[in-house]
C-alpha positions, 0 to 999 in steps of 0.5 A: 501465559505461553504463546500458542504460536511463537513461530508464527509471531517470529515469522510475522516480525521477520516478514514485516521487516523484509516488506518494510525494506522491500517497500523502500527499495521498490519506491527507490527503483520507481524514482530512478525509473521516473528520473531516467524517463525524464533524462533518456525518454526514448531509451526508457520508453522503448525499454518499457514498450511505449515508444513507437516510431512516429511520436504522435499525440496519443503516444505522448499522452501514454508517456505522460500517463506512465510518468503519472503512474510512477509518481503515484507509485512513489507516493504510495510508498510512504503510505504503505510504510505506515501500514507496515510499521503500524502492523509491526507495532501491533505484532510487537504488542502481541509478543508482549502478551497484551494486544488489547491496548488503545494504541492498537485501536489507533494503529488499526484506524491509521491502517484503515485510513492508509489502505483506503488511501491506497485503494483510491490511488489504485482507482486513480491508476486504473483511470489513468491507464484507461484514459491514456491507453489506445488501440495503437498504444495500449497500457496494459497494467492488468488492472482490476477492481476488487470488492474484496479490498474495499471490504478489507478497508471496512473490516479494518475500520470495524476492527479498530472499533472492536479493539477500542471497545474491548480495551475500554471494557477491559479497563472498566472491568479492571477498575471495578475489581 
């Protein structure tokens, strides 16, 4: 059986490899930024636009909030890594010509739980930003709630079940032939 879109599959593999590396690089950069904010707070916060003359309580709250958001960003990296590597593994099974295997159902469920976790983290970041932001010290992350991302989580759970059921049906059919 020939692949209908071999170039798309090869491109997907390459894109996923790049995204895996970029995810690790971004996590490392956030970690460096967090460490720098602890070592040279005034300089880093001025560079980020958070340090203003007259270091008051609302500004201290903003700095703590920014650091907490950095920690969440660092914690999101391994979860994102799980999503990307499981997706890469699914793409590999497509390349081998048999994507409807039980491992892919489990991979999709893992991706669904991971994306759910990332969405919860996204909500927490929005809450932190809203809590520490003030008129005098705004924290504008361009944060927004998206129903589409939450629907994607539901879709991933459903797709995992579809793969599981399809694999079982195919195994049952193969057993009766």
